[in-house]
C-alpha positions as CSV (number, residue, x, y, z in Angstrom):
1,M,115.3,100.5,83.2
2,T,115.0,97.2,85.0
3,R,111.6,95.5,84.6
4,Q,110.0,94.5,87.8
5,R,107.9,91.3,88.2
6,L,104.8,92.0,90.2
7,A,102.4,90.0,92.3
8,L,99.1,91.7,92.3
9,F,96.5,91.2,95.0
10,V,92.9,92.5,94.4
11,L,89.4,92.3,95.7
12,E,87.6,93.1,92.4
13,A,84.5,95.3,93.0
14,L,82.9,98.3,91.5
15,P,85.3,100.9,93.0
16,N,88.5,99.4,91.4
17,A,87.3,97.1,88.6
18,R,87.8,99.2,85.5
19,A,91.0,100.8,86.8
20,V,92.6,97.5,87.8
21,R,91.6,95.8,84.5
22,R,93.4,98.7,82.7
23,F,96.4,98.2,85.0
24,V,96.6,94.5,84.3
25,T,96.2,95.0,80.5
26,T,99.0,97.6,80.5
27,H,101.4,95.6,82.7
28,A,100.5,92.1,81.6
29,S,104.1,91.2,80.7
30,D,105.3,92.2,84.2
31,I,102.6,90.5,86.3
32,A,103.7,87.2,87.7
33,F,100.3,86.3,89.1
34,V,97.1,87.8,90.4
35,G,95.7,86.9,93.8
36,L,91.9,87.4,93.9
37,S,90.5,87.8,97.4
38,N,87.6,85.6,98.3
39,A,85.2,88.0,99.9
40,E,83.2,85.1,101.4
41,R,86.3,83.3,102.8
42,P,85.5,81.2,105.9
43,N,88.1,82.9,108.1
44,S,86.2,86.2,107.8
45,G,82.9,84.5,108.8
46,G,81.7,83.9,105.2
47,L,79.0,86.0,103.6
48,I,76.5,85.7,106.4
49,G,79.0,86.5,109.1
50,Q,80.2,89.6,107.3
51,V,76.7,90.9,106.7
52,R,75.8,90.4,110.4
53,R,78.9,92.3,111.4
54,H,78.0,95.2,109.1
55,L,74.4,95.3,110.3
56,A,75.5,95.3,113.9
57,R,77.9,98.3,113.4
58,S,76.2,100.3,110.6
59,G,72.6,99.2,110.5
60,P,70.5,98.5,107.4
61,A,71.5,101.8,105.8
62,I,74.8,100.2,104.8
63,L,73.2,97.5,102.7
64,P,72.6,99.5,99.4
65,Y,76.3,100.6,99.5
66,L,77.4,97.0,100.0
67,G,75.1,95.7,97.3
68,V,76.1,98.2,94.7
69,N,79.9,98.1,95.4
70,F,80.3,94.4,96.0
71,G,77.1,92.3,95.8
72,L,75.9,93.1,92.3
73,P,79.3,93.0,90.5
74,D,80.0,89.6,92.1
75,L,76.6,88.2,91.3
76,L,76.6,89.4,87.7
77,S,80.2,88.5,86.9
78,P,79.4,84.9,85.7
79,L,77.0,86.4,83.1
80,S,79.5,88.8,81.6
81,G,80.2,86.7,78.5
82,V,76.6,86.9,77.5
83,T,76.1,90.6,78.4
84,R,79.3,91.6,76.6
85,R,78.2,89.9,73.4
86,L,74.8,91.5,73.6
87,S,76.2,94.9,74.3
88,G,79.0,94.7,71.7
89,A,81.7,95.0,74.3
90,R,82.9,91.5,73.6
91,D,86.6,91.3,74.6
92,A,87.0,94.9,75.8
93,A,89.4,94.8,78.8
94,T,87.4,97.2,81.0
95,A,84.2,95.0,80.6
96,T,86.0,91.7,81.3
97,P,86.0,90.3,84.8
98,L,89.6,90.1,86.1
99,R,89.8,86.3,86.2
100,D,88.7,86.0,82.6
101,L,91.0,88.9,81.5
102,C,94.0,87.2,83.2
103,R,93.2,83.9,81.5
104,G,93.2,85.5,78.1
105,L,96.5,87.3,78.9
106,G,98.1,84.1,80.2
107,I,98.5,85.4,83.8
108,P,98.0,82.8,86.6
109,T,95.4,83.6,89.2
110,L,94.7,82.3,92.7
111,T,91.6,82.6,94.8
112,V,93.0,83.9,98.1
113,N,91.4,82.8,101.4
114,D,94.5,83.7,103.4
115,V,97.1,86.0,101.9
116,N,99.6,84.9,104.6
117,G,98.9,81.2,104.1
118,A,100.8,78.4,102.5
119,E,99.2,78.7,99.0
120,V,100.3,82.3,98.6
121,A,103.8,81.5,99.9
122,A,104.1,78.6,97.5
123,L,103.0,80.9,94.6
124,M,105.5,83.5,95.6
125,A,108.3,80.9,95.8
126,R,107.3,79.6,92.3
127,H,107.2,83.0,90.6
128,S,109.7,85.1,92.6
129,P,108.1,88.5,92.1
130,D,110.2,91.5,92.8
131,A,107.4,93.5,94.4
132,L,103.8,93.2,95.6
133,V,100.9,95.5,94.6
134,T,97.6,95.7,96.4
135,F,94.8,97.5,94.6
136,H,91.6,97.5,96.7
137,F,92.6,94.4,98.7
138,D,90.8,93.4,101.9
139,Q,93.4,91.3,103.6
140,I,96.4,92.4,105.7
141,L,99.8,91.2,104.6
142,S,102.0,90.1,107.5
143,G,105.7,91.1,107.8
144,A,106.7,87.6,106.7
145,T,104.6,87.8,103.5
146,L,105.9,91.3,102.7
147,A,109.4,90.0,103.1
148,L,108.9,87.5,100.3
149,A,109.2,90.3,97.7
150,P,112.7,91.9,97.8
151,R,111.4,95.3,96.6
152,G,108.6,95.4,99.1
153,G,104.9,96.1,98.6
154,F,102.8,99.1,97.3
155,N,99.2,100.0,97.8
156,V,96.7,102.3,96.2
157,H,94.6,104.1,98.8
158,P,91.6,106.3,97.7
159,G,92.2,108.8,100.4
160,L,94.7,111.5,101.5
161,L,96.8,109.6,103.9
162,P,97.5,109.8,106.8
163,R,93.9,110.8,107.1
164,H,91.1,108.2,106.7
165,R,93.2,105.0,107.1
166,G,90.9,102.0,106.6
167,P,88.7,100.3,104.1
168,V,86.2,103.1,103.1
169,P,88.1,106.4,103.1
170,T,85.7,108.1,100.7
171,I,82.8,107.7,103.3
172,H,84.9,109.3,105.9
173,A,86.0,112.1,103.6
174,L,82.4,112.7,102.7
175,A,81.6,113.0,106.4
176,E,84.0,115.9,106.8
177,P,82.5,119.4,106.9
178,D,84.4,120.3,103.8
179,P,85.1,117.0,102.0
180,A,88.7,116.6,100.8
181,F,89.1,113.8,98.3
182,G,92.4,112.4,97.0
183,V,94.5,109.3,96.4
184,T,97.8,108.0,97.9
185,V,100.3,105.4,96.8
186,H,102.3,104.1,99.7
187,R,104.6,101.3,100.8
188,L,102.9,98.4,102.5
189,A,103.6,98.0,106.2
190,V,102.2,95.7,108.8
191,T,100.2,98.6,110.3
192,I,97.3,99.3,108.1
193,D,97.8,102.2,105.6
194,A,100.8,103.5,107.6
195,G,103.7,102.8,105.2
196,A,105.9,105.5,103.6
197,I,103.9,107.8,101.3
198,L,105.4,107.8,97.7
199,A,102.8,109.8,95.8
200,R,99.7,111.7,96.9
201,E,97.3,113.8,95.0
202,A,94.2,115.8,96.0
203,V,91.4,115.4,93.5
204,A,88.5,117.9,93.1
205,L,85.2,116.1,92.6
206,P,81.8,117.6,91.8
207,A,79.4,118.6,94.5
208,G,77.0,115.7,95.2
209,T,79.5,113.0,94.3
210,T,78.6,109.8,96.2
211,A,81.1,107.9,98.3
212,T,80.8,105.1,95.7
213,R,81.5,107.3,92.7
214,A,84.3,109.1,94.5
215,S,86.0,105.7,95.0
216,V,85.6,104.7,91.4
217,L,87.2,108.0,90.2
218,L,90.0,107.9,92.8
219,H,91.0,104.4,91.9
220,E,91.5,105.5,88.3
221,H,93.6,108.5,89.5
222,G,95.5,106.0,91.7
223,R,96.3,103.8,88.7
224,V,98.1,106.7,87.1
225,L,100.0,107.4,90.3
226,L,100.9,103.8,90.7
227,D,102.3,103.6,87.1
228,R,104.6,106.6,88.0
229,V,105.8,104.9,91.2
230,L,106.5,101.6,89.4
231,A,108.4,103.4,86.7
232,Q,110.5,105.1,89.4
233,L,111.1,101.7,91.0
234,A,112.2,100.2,87.7
235,D,114.7,103.0,86.9
236,G,116.1,103.3,90.4
237,T,114.7,106.8,91.1
238,L,112.0,105.9,93.7
239,P,112.4,108.1,96.8
240,E,112.2,106.8,100.3
241,G,109.0,108.6,100.7
242,E,107.3,110.5,103.6
243,T,106.8,108.6,106.8
244,P,103.4,109.7,107.9
245,A,102.0,110.3,111.4
246,T,99.7,107.4,112.4
247,L,96.3,108.9,112.7
248,P,93.2,107.0,114.0
249,Y,92.0,104.1,112.0
250,C,88.6,104.7,110.2
251,P,86.6,101.5,110.0
252,F,83.2,100.9,108.3
253,P,80.9,103.7,109.5
254,D,78.7,103.3,112.5
255,R,75.0,104.2,112.7
256,A,75.6,107.7,114.0
257,L,77.9,108.6,111.1
258,L,75.5,107.3,108.5
259,A,72.6,109.2,110.2
260,D,74.7,112.4,110.1
261,L,75.4,111.9,106.4
262,R,71.7,111.5,105.7
263,R,70.8,114.7,107.6
264,R,73.3,116.6,105.5
265,G,72.1,115.1,102.2
266,R,75.4,113.2,101.5
267,K,75.0,109.9,99.9
268,L,76.9,106.6,99.9
269,T,75.4,105.5,96.6
270,D,72.6,106.4,94.2
271,M,70.8,105.2,91.1
272,R,73.7,106.2,88.8
273,D,76.0,104.0,90.8
274,L,73.5,101.2,90.6
275,G,73.5,101.5,86.8
276,E,77.3,101.4,86.8
277,A,77.3,98.3,88.9
278,L,74.8,96.6,86.6
279,A,76.8,97.5,83.5
280,L,80.3,96.8,85.0
281,S,80.8,93.6,83.1
282,A,78.6,94.4,80.1
283,R,80.1,97.5,78.4
284,A,83.5,99.0,77.8
């Protein structure tokens, strides 16, 4: 088996945080560096610009979802050292924000404002990773960036591709008459979520599962699938994969979709999710 050096790109948030922390701990010796997406990067309009875009498309009903999934974990992350000591979690990997975890493991990190920019290209040249992995990453890698890794790129998508391409597949799955949840590991391609499918698994979730909780659970399933794919890559048995049909892209929901979900009693997030967001960097 040939060990593969990996460049990992992540937007750490509630949906992926515990799963990606486990992944980094398990694969620490194989990770060349971790690129941490700056959710407030200027080229995306910064925090204010992004909130305005979400409000224009989705209305205020999207704000609790954004707060629980992204806002609270980011806001509370600097306090994690204190909260981990108070809770007894201390150095538990699943309670340690990714930048701190990487520092302890000796893995270089970079705040990524532009994944296709000069800083990332320089880091790729310095570390020469064999493959790229994206795990809940919110920037699109260009063909030129993907070409910097000789074994290509791999992504964990918390949905059953080719359905529900886009950033919030669990919301769109929840909007189906009979929600079908699952996770896919696929090759990265320039077209969003359209690369060859390498592993895909339907996951039965309890009735009443929120879109937020579904994403948390599916990222954990995706971590296991990703481990299998990377093992196949290392031992030379990775198949070419299934080339999927390119179905319509599913963006953040509009007001009509959110209103329909409310009418049917289907929730993006709830108080249990809020508690998980508050405890994300406080307990193992």
